[in-house]
Backbone as CSV, one residue per row, in Angstrom:
resi,resn,N_x,N_y,N_z,CA_x,CA_y,CA_z,C_x,C_y,C_z
1,MET,59.558,81.775,-135.002,60.666,81.756,-134.175,60.734,82.183,-132.826
2,GLN,59.781,82.932,-132.491,59.244,83.273,-131.289,58.482,81.991,-130.270
3,GLU,58.158,81.164,-131.177,57.161,80.064,-130.389,58.694,78.978,-129.868
4,SER,59.303,79.013,-130.904,60.668,77.990,-130.359,61.386,78.263,-129.285
5,GLU,61.607,79.312,-129.123,62.558,80.259,-128.323,61.754,80.361,-126.909
6,GLU,60.379,80.485,-127.043,59.256,80.298,-125.832,59.317,78.526,-125.172
7,MET,59.587,78.174,-126.283,59.500,76.408,-126.088,60.557,76.064,-125.439
8,GLU,62.086,76.688,-125.918,63.185,76.273,-125.486,63.635,76.655,-123.838
9,ASP,62.647,78.165,-123.599,62.755,78.654,-122.458,61.920,77.654,-121.388
10,LYS,60.937,77.058,-121.991,60.306,76.471,-120.775,60.638,75.313,-120.589
11,LEU,61.474,74.822,-121.610,62.012,72.944,-121.127,63.774,73.214,-120.860
12,ASP,63.932,74.702,-120.257,65.031,74.756,-119.663,65.234,74.562,-118.330
13,PRO,65.966,73.486,-117.893,66.216,72.882,-116.514,66.329,73.699,-115.662
14,ASN,67.228,74.620,-116.055,68.000,75.831,-115.305,67.228,77.044,-114.853
15,ARG,65.955,76.749,-115.446,65.078,77.938,-115.293,64.374,78.119,-113.709
16,GLN,64.571,78.918,-113.483,63.718,78.769,-112.115,62.185,79.314,-112.195
17,LEU,61.554,78.297,-111.690,60.027,78.597,-111.681,59.464,78.533,-110.295
18,GLU,58.499,79.217,-110.116,57.796,79.406,-108.845,56.650,78.648,-109.037
19,ALA,56.442,78.072,-107.812,55.357,77.017,-107.402,54.082,78.128,-108.024
20,PRO,52.403,77.223,-108.537,51.575,78.296,-108.391,51.479,78.372,-107.238
21,PRO,50.453,79.708,-106.775,49.832,79.809,-105.445,49.231,78.819,-104.931
22,ASP,48.427,78.025,-105.546,47.484,77.406,-104.970,48.064,75.731,-104.998
23,THR,49.359,75.819,-105.073,50.004,74.376,-105.198,50.343,74.545,-103.879
24,ASP,50.531,72.800,-103.100,51.238,72.816,-101.880,52.626,72.390,-102.165
25,LEU,53.541,72.865,-101.254,54.937,72.557,-101.500,55.224,71.202,-101.541
26,ASN,54.678,70.254,-100.476,54.915,68.961,-100.128,54.510,68.232,-101.548
27,GLU,53.802,68.849,-102.706,53.669,67.879,-103.325,54.560,68.240,-104.628
28,GLN,55.134,69.167,-104.754,56.144,69.700,-105.779,57.188,68.514,-105.493
29,LEU,57.775,68.262,-106.815,58.733,67.306,-107.051,60.392,68.167,-106.544
30,GLY,61.381,67.776,-106.520,62.626,68.305,-106.002,63.612,68.015,-107.023
31,TYR,64.174,69.079,-107.807,65.084,68.843,-108.823,66.244,70.393,-108.611
32,VAL,66.934,70.070,-109.050,68.365,70.887,-109.353,69.327,70.042,-110.208
33,HIS,70.004,71.118,-110.961,71.100,70.745,-111.790,71.892,71.470,-111.832
34,TYR,73.566,70.926,-111.646,74.666,71.611,-111.657,75.411,70.950,-112.446
35,SER,76.611,72.329,-112.903,77.911,71.268,-113.498,78.995,71.618,-112.414
36,LYS,79.944,70.727,-112.938,81.406,71.239,-111.751,81.467,72.269,-111.473
37,ASP,81.765,73.125,-112.703,82.185,74.473,-112.948,81.394,75.250,-111.894
38,GLU,80.127,75.159,-111.879,78.858,76.073,-111.059,79.459,76.243,-109.744
39,MET,79.714,74.880,-109.475,79.782,74.277,-107.565,81.169,74.771,-107.117
40,ASP,81.371,75.317,-105.991,82.708,75.967,-105.413,82.716,74.810,-104.430
41,VAL,84.126,74.258,-104.209,84.400,73.058,-103.870,84.185,73.546,-102.469
42,ASN,84.173,74.766,-101.537,84.211,74.776,-100.383,82.660,74.288,-99.717
43,GLU,81.558,74.805,-100.793,80.149,74.307,-100.924,80.092,72.801,-100.509
44,LEU,80.900,72.102,-101.311,80.789,70.606,-101.522,81.158,69.811,-100.300
45,ASN,82.363,70.527,-99.493,83.143,69.829,-98.548,81.974,70.116,-96.865
46,ASN,81.036,71.137,-97.429,80.323,71.551,-96.008,79.027,71.254,-96.237
47,VAL,78.711,70.146,-96.932,77.177,69.307,-97.365,76.780,68.894,-96.020
48,THR,77.297,68.446,-95.059,76.600,67.490,-93.914,76.416,68.603,-92.920
49,SER,77.357,70.019,-93.290,76.971,70.971,-92.142,75.435,71.837,-92.240
50,LYS,75.069,71.399,-93.466,73.796,72.234,-93.786,72.766,71.449,-93.778
51,ILE,72.706,69.904,-93.289,71.501,69.220,-93.365,70.851,69.381,-91.800
52,ASP,69.718,69.164,-91.491,68.732,69.393,-90.778,68.309,68.254,-89.670
53,ARG,69.874,68.153,-88.787,69.482,66.910,-87.785,68.326,66.575,-87.373
54,ASN,67.811,67.741,-87.147,66.194,67.628,-86.033,65.099,67.135,-86.879
55,GLN,65.250,67.532,-88.285,64.212,67.028,-89.347,64.566,65.420,-89.669
56,TYR,66.110,64.977,-89.779,66.368,63.760,-90.191,65.689,62.667,-88.688
57,ALA,66.108,63.143,-87.958,65.855,62.638,-86.464,63.957,62.199,-86.455
58,ASP,63.506,63.609,-87.011,62.020,63.322,-86.608,61.568,62.506,-87.750
59,MET,62.248,62.156,-89.039,61.709,61.299,-90.162,62.006,60.063,-89.762
60,ILE,63.438,59.468,-89.098,63.771,58.589,-88.843,62.630,57.809,-87.648
61,THR,62.496,58.613,-86.650,61.587,58.440,-85.483,60.787,57.626,-86.038
62,LYS,59.702,58.853,-86.884,58.391,58.278,-87.206,58.459,56.974,-88.391
63,ILE,59.301,56.778,-88.784,59.267,56.021,-90.020,59.507,54.692,-89.056
64,ILE,60.191,54.477,-88.348,60.165,53.374,-87.165,58.858,52.768,-86.415
65,LEU,58.463,54.115,-86.019,56.955,53.805,-85.268,55.714,53.529,-86.365
66,GLN,56.154,53.370,-87.655,54.838,52.993,-88.384,55.072,51.830,-88.345
67,ASN,56.238,51.044,-87.750,56.141,49.405,-87.595,55.176,49.151,-86.376
68,ASP,54.717,47.953,-86.144,53.655,47.895,-85.182,54.446,46.994,-84.059
69,GLY,55.795,46.913,-84.116,56.159,46.411,-83.076,57.086,47.560,-82.039
70,PHE,56.993,48.511,-82.182,57.248,49.535,-81.543,56.473,50.658,-81.026
71,ASN,56.806,50.781,-79.632,55.954,51.597,-78.639,56.263,53.024,-78.799
72,GLU,57.918,53.263,-78.476,58.446,54.636,-78.024,59.509,54.456,-78.844
73,VAL,60.075,55.721,-79.365,61.355,55.609,-80.121,61.804,57.183,-79.731
74,ALA,63.503,57.171,-79.458,64.184,58.285,-79.266,65.273,58.459,-80.330
75,THR,65.423,59.404,-81.047,66.434,59.056,-82.089,67.382,60.744,-81.683
76,LEU,68.965,60.514,-82.052,69.726,61.402,-81.882,70.498,61.333,-83.274
77,VAL,70.660,62.537,-83.856,71.427,62.621,-84.978,72.728,63.717,-84.879
78,THR,73.702,63.184,-84.821,74.843,64.045,-84.413,75.766,64.418,-85.861
79,ASP,76.929,64.975,-85.770,77.624,65.130,-87.023,78.296,63.669,-87.805
80,GLU,78.125,62.918,-86.865,78.897,61.501,-87.335,77.828,60.370,-87.476
81,GLU,77.175,60.547,-86.350,76.487,59.251,-85.809,74.667,59.217,-85.889
82,VAL,73.830,58.311,-85.614,72.458,58.067,-85.412,72.359,57.281,-84.575
83,LEU,71.724,57.949,-83.235,71.604,57.043,-81.728,69.951,56.687,-81.914
84,ILE,69.810,55.620,-81.761,68.183,54.894,-81.564,68.298,54.107,-80.746
85,ALA,67.626,54.816,-79.381,66.812,53.892,-78.525,65.331,53.591,-78.843
86,TYR,65.037,52.557,-78.547,63.278,52.412,-78.921,62.694,51.105,-77.528
87,GLU,61.412,51.233,-77.415,60.786,50.352,-76.498,59.797,49.596,-77.220
88,LYS,60.168,48.296,-77.554,59.611,47.449,-78.257,58.179,46.966,-77.603
89,ASN,57.701,46.230,-78.279,56.349,45.476,-77.813,56.678,43.688,-77.809
90,GLY,56.027,43.107,-77.602,56.668,41.860,-76.863,56.678,41.088,-78.211
91,ASP,55.662,41.420,-79.705,55.252,40.665,-80.712,56.518,40.841,-81.814
92,LEU,57.385,41.606,-81.520,58.922,41.849,-82.202,59.992,41.451,-81.842
93,GLU,60.452,40.521,-82.241,61.961,40.006,-82.224,63.034,40.626,-81.744
94,GLU,63.900,40.619,-81.054,65.078,41.267,-80.695,65.786,41.785,-82.062
95,ASN,66.463,40.764,-83.064,66.979,41.205,-83.941,66.186,41.958,-85.427
96,ALA,64.883,41.329,-85.045,64.377,42.165,-85.786,63.979,43.713,-86.101
97,ALA,63.529,43.820,-84.499,63.414,44.992,-84.064,64.761,46.102,-84.506
98,ALA,65.661,45.577,-84.109,67.009,46.364,-84.242,67.472,46.396,-85.737
99,ASP,66.867,45.130,-86.481,67.446,45.614,-88.118,66.386,46.674,-88.937
100,ILE,65.087,46.702,-88.326,64.030,47.840,-88.929,64.446,49.085,-88.239
101,ALA,64.891,49.165,-86.907,65.430,50.737,-86.586,66.799,51.010,-87.378
102,LYS,67.655,49.962,-87.765,68.706,50.280,-88.468,68.781,50.748,-90.225
103,ARG,67.898,50.007,-90.333,67.816,50.129,-91.940,67.140,51.617,-92.196
104,SER,66.047,51.798,-91.211,65.388,53.081,-91.132,66.175,54.362,-91.547
105,ALA,67.193,54.297,-90.280,68.136,55.357,-90.149,68.907,55.042,-91.809
106,ASP,69.631,53.875,-92.106,70.302,53.866,-92.860,69.526,54.476,-94.676
107,SER,68.338,54.229,-94.679,67.570,54.665,-95.773,67.459,56.106,-95.941
108,LEU,67.762,56.703,-94.528,67.571,58.449,-95.175,69.096,59.088,-94.851
109,MET,69.880,58.148,-94.317,71.120,59.149,-93.825,72.024,58.679,-94.817
110,PRO,73.111,60.047,-95.273,74.276,59.664,-95.796,74.925,58.462,-95.433
111,SER,75.864,57.753,-96.620,76.249,56.739,-95.768,77.448,56.227,-94.825
112,PHE,78.180,57.674,-94.364,79.160,57.907,-93.817,78.617,57.831,-92.319
113,PHE,77.446,57.901,-92.077,76.917,58.241,-90.474,76.907,56.334,-90.030
114,GLU,77.305,56.427,-88.974,77.348,55.356,-88.011,76.002,55.235,-87.366
115,VAL,75.409,54.093,-87.487,73.786,53.921,-86.856,74.275,52.684,-85.868
116,TYR,73.934,53.136,-84.429,73.203,52.527,-83.262,72.237,52.273,-82.890
117,VAL,71.886,51.318,-82.669,70.414,51.069,-81.750,70.484,50.095,-80.447
118,SER,69.447,50.286,-79.940,69.446,49.651,-78.769,67.405,49.263,-78.282
119,ASP,67.546,48.164,-77.908,66.079,48.163,-77.348,66.222,48.544,-75.904
120,ASN,67.197,49.009,-75.089,67.354,49.222,-73.898,66.513,50.711,-73.883
121,SER,65.218,50.730,-73.257,64.798,51.786,-73.082,65.206,53.027,-72.324
122,SER,66.040,52.720,-71.038,66.146,53.737,-70.616,67.389,54.367,-71.423
123,LEU,67.690,53.939,-72.351,68.866,55.042,-73.150,68.002,56.010,-73.760
124,MET,66.747,55.764,-74.109,66.319,57.376,-74.141,66.255,58.510,-73.599
125,TYR,66.175,58.071,-72.306,66.716,59.192,-71.461,67.939,60.068,-71.640
126,ASP,68.991,59.350,-71.735,70.653,59.683,-72.322,70.544,60.321,-73.625
127,ILE,69.782,59.718,-74.552,69.522,60.579,-75.927,69.008,62.061,-75.430
128,GLN,68.131,61.802,-74.963,66.845,63.186,-74.462,68.013,64.124,-74.001
129,SER,69.120,64.006,-73.298,69.986,64.555,-72.603,70.842,65.315,-73.543
130,LEU,71.280,64.811,-74.712,72.126,65.195,-75.348,71.699,66.078,-76.722
131,HIS,70.035,65.972,-76.302,69.497,66.924,-77.646,69.879,68.331,-77.846
132,ASN,70.434,69.180,-77.145,70.639,70.475,-77.149,72.214,70.687,-77.458
133,SER,72.621,69.334,-77.712,74.367,69.810,-77.683,74.598,69.991,-79.068
134,THR,75.815,70.796,-79.302,76.322,70.899,-81.014,77.124,70.258,-81.530
135,THR,77.528,70.335,-82.512,78.583,69.661,-83.237,79.874,70.086,-83.120
136,ASP,79.943,70.742,-81.884,81.137,71.114,-81.553,82.329,69.955,-80.960
137,ARG,81.370,68.898,-80.641,82.524,67.636,-80.428,82.916,67.491,-78.695
138,GLU,82.687,68.391,-78.207,82.741,68.838,-76.652,81.818,67.381,-75.937
139,TYR,81.287,66.854,-76.660,80.280,65.431,-75.938,80.639,64.434,-76.498
140,ASP,81.894,64.263,-77.137,82.435,63.027,-77.418,82.566,61.734,-76.443
141,ASN,82.665,62.241,-75.314,83.020,61.248,-74.003,81.639,60.739,-73.793
142,LEU,80.687,61.338,-73.643,79.386,61.042,-73.837,78.540,60.327,-74.688
143,ILE,78.821,60.896,-75.680,78.454,59.877,-77.366,79.189,58.633,-77.218
144,ASN,80.403,58.568,-76.922,81.284,57.326,-76.796,80.675,56.112,-75.779
145,GLN,80.352,56.793,-74.541,79.945,56.159,-73.667,78.464,55.329,-74.210
146,LEU,77.757,56.137,-74.600,76.268,55.832,-74.937,76.485,54.857,-76.010
147,ILE,77.547,55.010,-77.030,77.715,54.134,-78.077,78.122,52.546,-77.553
148,LYS,79.127,52.765,-76.604,79.690,51.204,-75.952,78.027,50.860,-75.636
149,GLU,77.321,51.655,-74.798,76.434,50.747,-73.975,75.612,50.301,-75.003
150,MET,75.077,50.869,-76.019,74.129,50.600,-77.037,74.858,49.266,-77.996
151,LYS,75.854,49.309,-77.857,76.534,47.772,-78.853,76.134,46.604,-77.782
152,LYS,75.997,46.517,-76.853,75.435,45.519,-76.025,74.134,45.045,-76.296
153,SER,73.668,45.973,-76.999,72.323,45.396,-77.435,72.567,44.749,-79.025
154,THR,71.718,43.858,-79.439,72.231,43.440,-80.949,71.877,44.564,-81.902
155,GLN,72.331,44.665,-82.759,72.627,45.523,-84.156,72.164,45.503,-85.723
156,GLY,71.170,44.466,-84.945,70.467,44.345,-86.455,70.870,42.632,-86.969
157,LEU,70.461,41.980,-87.723,70.441,40.545,-88.166,71.706,40.425,-88.997
158,ASN,72.461,41.192,-89.587,73.621,40.968,-90.099,74.410,41.240,-89.097
159,ASN,74.400,42.248,-88.316,75.673,42.395,-87.278,75.212,42.725,-86.094
160,THR,75.274,41.477,-85.352,74.987,41.565,-84.047,76.261,42.016,-83.170
161,ASN,75.840,42.138,-81.854,76.907,42.831,-81.106,78.038,42.967,-81.732
162,GLU,78.502,44.187,-81.578,80.353,44.570,-81.934,80.605,44.961,-80.642
163,VAL,81.965,44.920,-80.754,82.375,45.139,-79.601,83.544,46.146,-79.757
164,GLU,83.708,46.270,-80.741,84.693,47.519,-81.073,84.713,48.642,-80.839
165,ASP,85.325,49.738,-80.258,85.178,51.113,-79.632,85.401,52.033,-80.691
166,LYS,84.538,52.913,-81.126,84.670,53.922,-81.797,85.438,55.135,-81.469
167,GLU,86.444,55.341,-82.124,87.525,56.375,-81.678,86.946,57.786,-81.861
């Protein structure tokens, strides 16, 4: 009977296990399991407030730079948008570069984030100037101006220059 209880305890997905001291946390799998009753409604509504935007910007930028066609990439993640400006080399076609940048962000971010890309490398400085801003949206005018400028560039293979303004 005791062996059966030990086995059940080992297989219980809600059991909190600590990683062995000699195991690299980057090698660990991530797992959680909740029932709806265990979740606080406010916690579910605040999911996006808990994401590390710097970490997402870092991952998006590094993924894009793994492609040979990019020399430099700047990424800004707000509470609603991902803005990516890049300098590509001559080997990469404009639509393909935009598509790679956009798909890289789309693959990592929740689907409600709008992703804007531009091969206008001077926009990297504008993105950098916003990097210390917070999500209180006091910078909306600057973001909207930057998005309008970014939309002058192709936005990827499936959606080229969009002209609508984001409200």
